Rosetta silent file (secondary structure, phi, psi, omega in degrees, C-alpha in Angstrom):
SEQUENCE: MAGTLAGPYRILVVAIMAVVLSSVSGRAVGADAVQARKDLKAMGTEYNGQEFAKAAGNGDMTAVQLFLDAGMDVNTGGGAAIGLAAGRGKTEMVKFLLSKGAKPTAAALQYARTRGHKDIEKILVDAGAKE
SCORE:     score description
SCORE:     0.000 S_00000001
   1 L     0.000  -39.962 -179.848 -150.278   67.003 -172.393 S_00000001
   2 H   -61.872  -33.309  179.523 -149.016   67.662 -168.885 S_00000001
   3 H   -65.421  -33.325 -178.964 -152.194   69.651 -168.174 S_00000001
   4 H   -77.019  -22.902  179.921 -154.419   66.644 -168.966 S_00000001
   5 H   -90.101  -15.790 -176.807 -152.485   64.358 -166.634 S_00000001
   6 H   -59.870  -43.229 -179.720 -152.457   66.754 -163.690 S_00000001
   7 H   -59.262  -54.226  179.251 -156.045   65.845 -162.636 S_00000001
   8 H   -62.036  -35.621  178.189 -155.518   62.060 -162.501 S_00000001
   9 H   -66.788  -38.889  177.286 -152.186   62.488 -160.737 S_00000001
  10 H   -60.785  -43.447  179.238 -153.790   64.696 -158.128 S_00000001
  11 H   -61.986  -43.272  179.200 -156.421   62.044 -157.481 S_00000001
  12 H   -62.411  -43.259  179.790 -153.728   59.381 -157.196 S_00000001
  13 H   -63.118  -43.461  178.873 -151.707   61.500 -154.757 S_00000001
  14 H   -62.793  -42.587  179.454 -154.784   62.119 -152.586 S_00000001
  15 H   -63.360  -42.245  178.904 -155.609   58.393 -152.580 S_00000001
  16 H   -64.230  -41.540  178.765 -152.054   57.474 -151.595 S_00000001
  17 H   -62.787  -38.962  179.170 -152.114   60.051 -148.802 S_00000001
  18 H   -63.780  -41.816  178.948 -155.387   58.600 -147.466 S_00000001
  19 H   -65.291  -43.743  179.589 -153.887   55.098 -147.379 S_00000001
  20 H   -62.306  -45.923 -179.198 -150.734   56.345 -145.651 S_00000001
  21 H   -64.115  -40.014  179.798 -152.713   58.289 -143.049 S_00000001
  22 H   -69.024  -32.883  178.783 -155.007   55.352 -142.282 S_00000001
  23 H   -74.832  -31.350  177.524 -152.040   53.024 -141.870 S_00000001
  24 H   -66.754  -37.069 -178.707 -150.284   55.521 -139.587 S_00000001
  25 L   -72.191  -11.904  175.701 -153.369   55.662 -137.352 S_00000001
  26 L   100.660  -19.141 -179.953 -153.125   51.903 -136.918 S_00000001
  27 L  -140.930  148.545  176.197 -156.440   50.929 -138.485 S_00000001
  28 L   -73.954  154.793  178.483 -158.012   51.300 -141.861 S_00000001
  29 L   -59.148  134.116 -179.908 -161.010   53.567 -142.196 S_00000001
  30 L    92.238  -22.350 -178.535 -164.178   51.694 -141.230 S_00000001
  31 H   -72.532  -26.784 -178.512 -162.328   49.000 -139.298 S_00000001
  32 H   -60.217  -46.057 -177.876 -162.826   50.834 -135.990 S_00000001
  33 H   -63.943  -42.686  179.728 -166.599   50.315 -135.974 S_00000001
  34 H   -63.932  -45.557 -179.318 -166.295   46.625 -136.803 S_00000001
  35 H   -66.141  -39.809  179.747 -163.649   46.059 -134.138 S_00000001
  36 H   -61.898  -41.142  178.197 -165.611   48.028 -131.546 S_00000001
  37 H   -65.727  -37.550  176.508 -168.671   45.834 -132.133 S_00000001
  38 H   -64.719  -41.360  179.701 -166.506   42.731 -131.793 S_00000001
  39 H   -64.200  -40.695  176.706 -165.059   44.093 -128.557 S_00000001
  40 H   -62.197  -44.162  179.920 -168.546   44.758 -127.174 S_00000001
  41 H   -61.739  -40.573  178.766 -169.621   41.242 -128.098 S_00000001
  42 H   -63.665  -26.414  177.337 -166.521   39.830 -126.388 S_00000001
  43 L   -83.683   -3.167 -178.143 -167.608   41.726 -123.251 S_00000001
  44 L    80.003   24.462 -177.635 -171.010   40.040 -123.471 S_00000001
  45 L  -115.246  126.723  176.897 -172.714   43.291 -124.451 S_00000001
  46 L   -77.404  150.150  178.123 -175.155   43.575 -127.328 S_00000001
  47 L   -88.158   93.075  175.222 -174.933   46.560 -129.632 S_00000001
  48 L  -155.770  165.534 -175.600 -178.229   48.357 -129.009 S_00000001
  49 H   -62.052  -36.254 -179.729 -179.503   51.578 -127.486 S_00000001
  50 H   -64.916  -43.796  179.063 -180.692   49.966 -124.272 S_00000001
  51 H   -67.925  -34.392  176.577 -177.274   48.467 -123.552 S_00000001
  52 H   -62.297  -48.593  179.483 -175.617   51.788 -124.431 S_00000001
  53 H   -62.800  -40.273  179.201 -177.794   53.647 -121.916 S_00000001
  54 H   -61.410  -44.568  179.043 -177.207   50.945 -119.312 S_00000001
  55 H   -62.333  -40.963  178.910 -173.418   51.230 -119.746 S_00000001
  56 H   -65.077  -43.069  179.150 -173.622   55.013 -119.381 S_00000001
  57 H   -64.868  -27.131  177.765 -175.773   54.697 -116.262 S_00000001
  58 L   -86.243   -6.839 -179.006 -173.238   52.294 -114.795 S_00000001
  59 L    75.203   22.106 -177.672 -170.404   54.711 -115.567 S_00000001
  60 L   -82.497   87.876 -176.153 -168.694   52.147 -117.812 S_00000001
  61 H   -60.679  -38.024 -179.088 -166.459   54.464 -119.818 S_00000001
  62 H   -63.002  -49.471 -179.205 -164.860   51.616 -121.784 S_00000001
  63 H   -64.378  -43.215 -179.505 -168.178   50.220 -123.010 S_00000001
  64 H   -61.706  -42.805  177.974 -169.591   53.669 -123.802 S_00000001
  65 H   -62.760  -39.585  177.891 -166.504   54.543 -125.848 S_00000001
  66 H   -64.324  -42.012  176.629 -166.832   51.247 -127.722 S_00000001
  67 H   -57.987  -45.971 -179.792 -170.499   51.967 -128.468 S_00000001
  68 H   -65.450  -41.338  177.058 -169.563   55.372 -129.854 S_00000001
  69 H   -61.921  -32.817 -178.921 -166.674   53.903 -131.842 S_00000001
  70 L   -78.904   -7.135  175.792 -169.105   51.337 -133.243 S_00000001
  71 L   109.405    6.343  179.328 -171.359   54.106 -134.519 S_00000001
  72 L   -65.175  135.321  174.377 -173.948   54.532 -131.780 S_00000001
  73 L   -74.791  126.399 -176.579 -175.624   57.949 -131.801 S_00000001
  74 L   -60.501  -21.533 -179.377 -174.909   59.549 -128.421 S_00000001
  75 L  -102.189   16.820  177.591 -178.539   60.760 -128.313 S_00000001
  76 H   -53.373  141.817  177.030 -180.089   57.353 -129.028 S_00000001
  77 H    69.948   28.905  178.825 -183.332   56.746 -127.210 S_00000001
  78 H    68.680   23.227  179.414 -184.023   60.433 -126.718 S_00000001
  79 H    89.270   26.814 -179.279 -180.934   60.881 -124.571 S_00000001
  80 H   -58.336  -36.715 -177.354 -181.479   57.868 -122.334 S_00000001
  81 H   -63.097  -48.796 -179.054 -177.731   57.491 -121.766 S_00000001
  82 H   -69.815  -31.590  177.110 -177.210   60.983 -120.374 S_00000001
  83 H   -64.054  -46.641  178.225 -180.446   60.681 -118.400 S_00000001
  84 H   -65.537  -42.597  179.250 -179.345   57.471 -116.679 S_00000001
  85 H   -62.352  -42.076 -179.821 -175.860   58.810 -116.045 S_00000001
  86 H   -65.592  -44.205 -178.305 -177.285   62.032 -114.575 S_00000001
  87 H   -68.126  -25.891 -179.386 -179.791   60.213 -112.390 S_00000001
  88 L   -98.156    6.407  175.329 -177.175   57.859 -111.033 S_00000001
  89 L    75.161   27.037 -178.825 -174.672   60.592 -110.228 S_00000001
  90 L   -90.036   78.134 -174.367 -172.076   59.659 -112.845 S_00000001
  91 H   -56.328  -49.891 -177.992 -170.496   63.102 -113.179 S_00000001
  92 H   -63.456  -35.622  178.544 -167.581   62.099 -115.401 S_00000001
  93 H   -67.343  -42.487  178.106 -169.903   60.163 -117.692 S_00000001
  94 H   -59.619  -46.354  178.378 -172.234   63.143 -118.045 S_00000001
  95 H   -59.914  -43.715 -178.487 -169.259   65.360 -118.930 S_00000001
  96 H   -63.363  -47.962 -179.196 -167.991   62.772 -121.399 S_00000001
  97 H   -61.640  -41.047  176.467 -171.370   62.338 -123.114 S_00000001
  98 H   -61.416  -40.125  179.776 -171.769   66.104 -123.412 S_00000001
  99 H   -65.884  -21.307  179.618 -168.292   66.317 -124.958 S_00000001
 100 L   -96.416    6.182  174.766 -169.425   63.756 -127.536 S_00000001
 101 L   102.794    9.092  177.586 -172.494   65.783 -128.501 S_00000001
 102 L   -63.902  140.361  177.910 -175.166   64.552 -126.099 S_00000001
 103 L   -80.444  132.457  177.500 -178.029   67.004 -125.759 S_00000001
 104 L   -76.757   89.802 -171.835 -178.481   68.329 -122.224 S_00000001
 105 L   -78.738  157.713  174.901 -182.122   67.263 -121.914 S_00000001
 106 H   -63.106  -36.198  179.594 -184.755   68.459 -119.485 S_00000001
 107 H   -63.549  -45.529  178.834 -185.237   64.831 -118.428 S_00000001
 108 H   -60.919  -42.078  177.937 -181.557   64.442 -117.526 S_00000001
 109 H   -60.861  -44.350 -179.873 -181.722   67.689 -115.570 S_00000001
 110 H   -64.381  -42.130  178.757 -184.812   66.489 -113.713 S_00000001
 111 H   -61.153  -44.242  179.621 -183.215   63.108 -112.905 S_00000001
 112 H   -64.651  -44.524 -176.626 -180.131   64.824 -111.485 S_00000001
 113 H   -64.108  -47.576 -176.048 -182.184   67.356 -109.540 S_00000001
 114 H   -70.445  -17.992  179.397 -184.614   64.865 -107.963 S_00000001
 115 L  -103.856    7.423  173.202 -181.758   62.622 -106.876 S_00000001
 116 L    77.273   21.680 -179.938 -179.731   65.440 -105.352 S_00000001
 117 L   -91.656   77.667 -174.893 -176.817   65.487 -107.810 S_00000001
 118 H   -60.681  -37.913 -179.685 -176.171   69.237 -107.611 S_00000001
 119 H   -63.527  -41.926  179.941 -172.867   69.042 -109.495 S_00000001
 120 H   -71.187  -38.484  176.965 -174.506   67.312 -112.449 S_00000001
 121 H   -55.819  -47.209  179.682 -177.460   69.690 -112.304 S_00000001
 122 H   -63.576  -43.309  179.121 -175.040   72.625 -112.678 S_00000001
 123 H   -58.870  -45.236 -178.006 -173.138   70.927 -115.514 S_00000001
 124 H   -68.038  -41.840  177.975 -176.371   70.307 -117.426 S_00000001
 125 H   -63.116  -44.158  178.328 -177.691   73.835 -116.867 S_00000001
 126 H   -61.448  -29.723  179.919 -174.344   75.280 -117.962 S_00000001
 127 L   -83.668   -4.896  176.138 -174.580   73.087 -121.077 S_00000001
 128 L   110.413    7.055  179.021 -177.996   74.522 -121.891 S_00000001
 129 L   -65.800  135.970  178.069 -180.496   72.164 -120.262 S_00000001
 130 L  -128.540  148.611 -179.847 -183.857   73.798 -119.675 S_00000001
 131 L   -80.776    0.000    0.000 -186.851   72.604 -117.726 S_00000001
């Protein structure tokens, strides 16, 4: 009899652990995306790819993090965010986007190169950007 109850108890223990871990982190699973979208709206920013790229190009780390928390794909729009950040010389933003999985695109490399952002050009080449 104990063998037949082991499976359901294991499932119950795993479920309890998931609830405990989500409460320890401060938010329930899934609540982060909803809250991030609310926070963007409160900032007067719509949740769309164009606004995400614009925030990255402006170097707005807070907004970009909220977009990512809300579920935005870092490569939305063919990598427009990293392209704008590279072209506008936003070194820290380029590093951040790469750390979040942005593809080091040829376009981003070209934008950095034509605008004289040698540091960003090197970062993108080191990350694998090819012309």
